[in-house]
N, C-alpha and C positions, 0 to 999 in steps of 0.2 A: 311293244315300244311302253316306258310309264305310265301311268296315268296320278292324277294328284289333284286334291283341291288348288284350285287357284291362290288362296289362302294362305299356301304351306310354300313354305319356301327352298328352295333345290339349297341342301347341306353340303358341304363342300370341307375337306380336309386338307389342309397344310403341311406339304414332307419338305423340308429345302434347312438345310446342314445352318444356314445362317439365320439363328432366328428373329434376330433384327429386322433381316429381309420379309422371311414368313411374320413376324407381326405387323408389318408397315403393309403386307398384300391383301392381310385380315382385314384392316380398316378401312384400308382401301373398295373394297370386298362389300364392307358388310354398308355400306352406304347404296349400296344397290338393294333396291325392297323387294326380290324374290330371290333373294340368295343369302345364306348363311353361314360362316365361317365356323365352325364346330370344334375344331381344336390345331394348333399348328405343332408340329413334330420336328425334331431335327434330324432324328438317321433312318436306317429305312425299315430294320425291328419293329420300331414307332409305328412306323405307316402302317405295316403290316398288321401291327394290334388293333389300332385303332380304328381299323376297316373293320375288322372281324366282331371289334366290339359293338361299335356306333354304326355299324352301314351306313354312311353318308354317301350320299348320289354320284360326287364328283371326289378324286383325290388329285394334288396338286403334286405333281411328283419331280425333285429333284434330281437330277443325272448320278452328278458327284455329292455321295454322305457316305459316312463310317459306318464299317461294317457293310451290311447288306448296303451293297451299289440299288439304285432309282431304277433299273433295269431289271435285276433279281426280283425287288419290289414287287414291282410291278406285274411279272411271271406271278408271283404268288398271290395277289390280291386278285386278279383274273384267275387263275384256277381256285380257289379257295372263296370267295366274298358274291356270290350272286349279285346282281342291281348296282352295283360299283362300278364305276368309268374311271379308268385315269386318263389324264391328262401330260403328258412331261411338259414340265415347264423349266428349262433350261438353259443358260449366260454361252452352252455350246452350239455351235450356229451348224456344224458338221451335217452334212444333210443326207448320210450315211445313219447316222444317229434316229434320224426318221423311221429307218425301215428296221433299225433294233428294238425300236417303241412298237412299232406294230408287231413284230413277230412276236414280243414280250405278251401283247395283248392292249396295248394300249390305243385309246380310240385317237388320240392321236399325237402331234409336239411341235411347241411352242416357243420361240425363245424369249428370253426375262425382258425386251426390248418392246415386247406387244403392247400398246398403248392396251390402257384399262377398258376400253371401252370395246377393244377387240379381244381379251382377255373374258371379258364378262359373257359376251356372245358368244362365244366357243365354250363358255361352262354351258351354256342354256341348250347346244347346236349337240352338245353330248352330251346331255340329258337326254333329249328328245331322240337319241339315236342317228342320227344325222351324222355324216364322214366330215372330220374338220379338212380333209384333205381331199383331192383328187385323185381318179384310179391311173391318172399318168402319171400324178407326184411317185404317189406308195408304187407301182412295177419300175417308175425308173429307180427309185432308188432301193430298191429289193434288187434287181439287178447290179449295181455297183455295189451292195452287200456284198454280194457271192464273187462279184469278182476278186472285192478283197480281202475275203477270205480262202480264195485259192491262192492270191496271190499269196498271202499269210504264212500257210501248207509250203509252199513250192520254196519262200524266202527260209524260213524253219528250217527245210533240209537242205540248203544252201549254206546256212551259218557252219552245219554238223561237218560241213567239206572244207573249213579251215584249220590250216595245221596250227601249234601251239605257238611256232613263231608267228605265223598269221595274224594269231591272237595280242600274240605279245606284241607286235607293233602298231594293231588299232588300241591297244591299253593306253604304249607310250601316248599315241595320236591323242587319247581321248587325254590324256593327263596334263594334254600344251606343249607337252616337249615339242622341241626343235627338229626336222629331218638331220639336221647336222649333230644330235645331239645324240638323237636316236641311233644314229647311222656307229658314232664310236662308241657309246655304252654297249652295242650288241654285236664289236667288232666286225663293220660289215659296213664295204664301200656305198656311195650315196647310189652307184651304180644297182648295184644290189637291192638296199633299200628302193628303188623306184622297180623293179623286177617282183619287188613283193608285194605288194602295195596295188601295181595293174594286175596280180594275180589276183588279188583278195576281190576287184573292182570284177574282174571278167568272174570268177567263181558265183559271187550274191548278184551278179550282173546288175550292179548300182554303175551310175555315172560320177560319184563325188565320191571324195575320200571320208566328206561327213554323211554321205549317207550310209555310209559302208558302219562307220562309228556308231551312228542312232541305230540301226539293227541288229550292231552286236550287243550293246546297251541294252536291247526290249528283248531279246532273248536271254539275254543273264550274263552273256560272255562279254563284256566287255564291264567296267563299273565306275558312276559318275563319280569325281571328284571336284573341287572348287574351281572350275573352268568352265566361262561363259561362252557363250554362241558367238559373242563377238570372235573368242579366242578362235574356237574351232572355223569359224567364216574365215579369219586370218593365217590360218594353216592349209588354206585350200588355196591359195595363194603362195606358197611357198615352191620352190625348184623342187618336185620330185616328177617331174618326166608327163 
């Protein structure tokens, strides 16, 4: 466990792609007598460089940053800079992010909605080497992450089984085309279009056209255009069977 003279503050680097947020956090944390922010950076590589140069006790790391993302930056700091602990501080609330953060070597994961008192206390606990989460929380998050990765691997394989015609239909749906327009443009009956659509849902093991479109976009088989989520939701209610 680290040791420090009582008059020496815990040093902190803040890494957030929104400099205004990072600087506001710096002002708030500097009100704490035992904490001192030594730098605010706005991208993952700068966080890695700052940790290597300044050797802070704590890095507060956002997940979404340009260049090197927060998870990779955390992994690099954990592997390369002894004595520096990373706390992920993100606007995301997906608890699987906790598992990703822990696997990368982070001491813990907090949301940006954490009260300042809670964040300052978390920094102190991380500095003392104390866990920020219970073992049950971590294990449950790791289980969900393993399940997600297994599901993603299976889905990637299923996506590859879609035919060019099925992918074309998904692209038309993603474009916001109505079933009537898709059937006319592709010279098929509505019954045939319904059959193709059901085949897609069966192959991907998803429950809706929206789920199928999102999966195809995620794996680069369908490309997004200027269509809102409401447009896609509306397409779900159109008659396709």
